[in-house]
Residue frames as a rotation matrix with the C-alpha (Angstrom) as fourth column:
UNK 1
0.583 0.812 -0.014 0.00
0.812 -0.584 -0.010 0.00
-0.016 -0.006 -1.000 0.01
UNK 2
-0.539 -0.791 0.288 1.51
0.786 -0.595 -0.165 3.29
0.302 0.138 0.943 -0.99
UNK 3
0.312 0.544 -0.779 0.74
0.767 -0.628 -0.131 6.61
-0.560 -0.557 -0.613 0.67
UNK 4
-0.178 -0.314 0.933 0.64
0.799 -0.599 -0.049 9.73
0.574 0.737 0.358 -1.40
UNK 5
-0.231 0.049 -0.972 1.20
0.725 -0.658 -0.205 13.05
-0.649 -0.752 0.117 0.32
UNK 6
-0.269 0.250 0.930 -0.72
0.792 -0.492 0.361 15.87
0.548 0.834 -0.066 -1.24
UNK 7
-0.950 -0.091 -0.299 -1.03
0.248 -0.802 -0.544 19.44
-0.190 -0.591 0.784 -0.13
UNK 8
-0.020 0.986 0.165 -4.57
0.986 -0.007 0.164 20.62
0.163 0.166 -0.973 0.45
UNK 9
-0.763 -0.239 0.601 -5.03
0.227 -0.969 -0.098 24.33
0.606 0.062 0.793 -0.09
UNK 10
-0.452 0.573 -0.684 -6.90
0.858 0.067 -0.510 25.71
-0.246 -0.817 -0.521 2.91
UNK 11
0.442 0.579 -0.685 -7.45
0.293 -0.815 -0.500 29.10
-0.848 0.020 -0.530 1.47
UNK 12
0.357 -0.283 0.890 -6.84
0.919 -0.067 -0.389 30.97
0.170 0.957 0.236 -1.74
UNK 13
-0.078 -0.453 -0.888 -4.43
0.654 -0.696 0.297 33.82
-0.753 -0.557 0.350 -0.90
UNK 14
-0.860 -0.274 0.431 -4.69
0.510 -0.490 0.707 35.23
0.017 0.828 0.561 -4.39
UNK 15
-0.043 0.925 0.377 -8.38
0.658 -0.258 0.708 36.03
0.752 0.278 -0.598 -4.05
UNK 16
0.564 0.210 -0.798 -7.81
0.797 -0.392 0.460 37.64
-0.217 -0.895 -0.389 -0.64
UNK 17
-0.514 -0.799 -0.312 -5.01
0.598 -0.594 0.537 39.72
-0.615 0.089 0.784 -2.11
UNK 18
-0.722 0.306 0.620 -7.35
0.510 -0.370 0.776 40.80
0.467 0.877 0.112 -4.87
UNK 19
0.361 0.893 -0.268 -10.02
0.827 -0.173 0.535 41.64
0.432 -0.415 -0.801 -2.33
UNK 20
0.203 -0.393 -0.897 -7.60
0.671 -0.611 0.420 43.95
-0.713 -0.687 0.140 -0.52
UNK 21
-0.821 -0.548 0.163 -6.50
0.478 -0.501 0.721 45.45
-0.313 0.670 0.673 -3.84
UNK 22
-0.316 0.800 0.509 -10.08
0.669 -0.192 0.718 46.06
0.673 0.568 -0.474 -4.90
UNK 23
0.575 0.510 -0.640 -10.85
0.818 -0.359 0.449 47.68
-0.001 -0.782 -0.623 -1.55
UNK 24
-0.185 -0.735 -0.652 -7.77
0.573 -0.620 0.536 49.89
-0.798 -0.274 0.536 -1.76
UNK 25
-0.842 -0.108 0.528 -8.59
0.526 -0.380 0.761 50.91
0.118 0.919 0.376 -5.32
UNK 26
0.138 0.979 0.152 -12.14
0.778 -0.203 0.594 51.77
0.612 0.036 -0.790 -4.31
UNK 27
0.515 0.007 -0.857 -10.92
0.738 -0.513 0.439 53.82
-0.437 -0.858 -0.269 -1.35
UNK 28
-0.536 -0.795 -0.283 -8.35
0.505 -0.570 0.648 55.69
-0.677 0.205 0.707 -3.46
UNK 29
-0.666 0.366 0.651 -10.82
0.590 -0.276 0.759 56.42
0.457 0.889 -0.032 -6.24
UNK 30
0.450 0.861 -0.236 -13.31
0.818 -0.292 0.496 57.72
0.358 -0.417 -0.836 -3.70
UNK 31
0.196 -0.493 -0.847 -10.63
0.665 -0.568 0.485 59.91
-0.720 -0.659 0.217 -2.17
UNK 32
-0.830 -0.522 0.196 -9.66
0.472 -0.471 0.746 61.31
-0.297 0.711 0.637 -5.56
UNK 33
-0.244 0.827 0.507 -13.36
0.712 -0.202 0.672 62.01
0.658 0.525 -0.540 -6.38
UNK 34
0.593 0.447 -0.670 -13.82
0.799 -0.431 0.420 63.83
-0.101 -0.784 -0.612 -3.06
UNK 35
-0.217 -0.746 -0.630 -10.74
0.523 -0.633 0.570 65.96
-0.824 -0.206 0.527 -3.63
UNK 36
-0.826 -0.028 0.563 -11.85
0.541 -0.322 0.777 66.80
0.160 0.946 0.281 -7.18
UNK 37
0.219 0.964 0.150 -15.27
0.767 -0.266 0.585 67.85
0.603 -0.013 -0.797 -5.88
UNK 38
0.446 -0.102 -0.889 -13.65
0.748 -0.502 0.433 69.89
-0.491 -0.859 -0.148 -3.10
UNK 39
-0.691 -0.722 -0.033 -11.68
0.556 -0.561 0.613 71.80
-0.461 0.405 0.789 -5.72
UNK 40
-0.543 0.571 0.616 -14.96
0.550 -0.313 0.774 72.77
0.635 0.759 -0.144 -7.42
UNK 41
0.126 0.701 -0.702 -16.63
0.990 -0.046 0.131 73.93
0.060 -0.712 -0.700 -4.19
UNK 42
-0.431 -0.291 -0.854 -15.09
0.483 -0.874 0.053 77.40
-0.762 -0.390 0.517 -3.98
UNK 43
-0.996 0.085 0.020 -16.29
-0.019 -0.432 0.902 78.17
0.085 0.898 0.432 -7.53
UNK 44
-0.318 0.937 -0.147 -19.78
0.640 0.326 0.696 76.92
0.700 0.127 -0.703 -6.73
UNK 45
0.050 0.299 -0.953 -19.91
0.946 -0.321 -0.051 78.94
-0.321 -0.899 -0.299 -3.50
UNK 46
-0.766 -0.375 -0.523 -18.69
0.219 -0.916 0.335 82.05
-0.605 0.142 0.784 -5.30
UNK 47
-0.846 0.512 0.152 -21.41
0.106 -0.118 0.987 81.64
0.523 0.851 0.046 -7.94
UNK 48
-0.016 0.874 -0.486 -24.08
0.877 0.246 0.412 81.11
0.480 -0.419 -0.771 -5.29
UNK 49
-0.238 -0.149 -0.960 -22.88
0.736 -0.673 -0.078 84.19
-0.634 -0.725 0.270 -3.42
UNK 50
-0.974 -0.133 -0.184 -23.05
-0.019 -0.759 0.651 86.29
-0.226 0.638 0.736 -6.59
UNK 51
-0.565 0.824 0.038 -26.53
0.388 0.225 0.894 84.98
0.729 0.519 -0.447 -7.35
UNK 52
0.108 0.574 -0.812 -27.78
0.994 -0.050 0.097 85.87
0.015 -0.817 -0.576 -3.86
UNK 53
-0.552 -0.386 -0.739 -26.20
0.431 -0.891 0.142 89.31
-0.713 -0.240 0.658 -4.14
UNK 54
-0.981 0.179 0.073 -27.84
-0.008 -0.415 0.910 89.91
0.194 0.892 0.409 -7.50
UNK 55
-0.236 0.943 -0.234 -31.20
0.686 0.332 0.647 88.70
0.688 -0.007 -0.726 -6.23
UNK 56
-0.079 0.142 -0.987 -30.91
0.900 -0.414 -0.132 91.03
-0.428 -0.899 -0.095 -3.23
UNK 57
-0.834 -0.279 -0.477 -30.21
0.078 -0.914 0.399 93.98
-0.547 0.295 0.784 -5.49
UNK 58
-0.834 0.549 0.055 -33.03
0.064 -0.001 0.998 93.09
0.548 0.836 -0.034 -7.84
UNK 59
-0.179 0.809 -0.560 -35.47
0.920 0.339 0.196 92.68
0.348 -0.481 -0.805 -4.95
UNK 60
-0.408 -0.017 -0.913 -34.94
0.602 -0.757 -0.255 96.34
-0.687 -0.653 0.319 -3.98
UNK 61
-0.995 0.090 -0.033 -36.25
-0.081 -0.617 0.783 97.61
0.050 0.782 0.621 -7.32
UNK 62
-0.420 0.905 0.064 -39.96
-0.631 -0.241 -0.737 98.48
-0.652 -0.350 0.673 -7.51
UNK 63
0.084 0.469 -0.879 -40.51
-0.965 0.258 0.046 96.18
0.248 0.845 0.474 -10.53
UNK 64
-0.832 -0.546 -0.103 -39.57
-0.508 0.823 -0.254 93.06
0.223 -0.159 -0.962 -8.64
């Protein structure tokens, strides 16, 4: 009777590495999207401020 020794893989480290990589990519992409949006915020706030100022001035005219 011969005995064969065979390794039994208990887990797949490649899939767990990919899971970590996917998670890291998702986090980094989200961070980049947040920073890109944050760069746009001052322009949006400036436009909103100008619109409120214009509306305030227009509301003081008798034709409003």
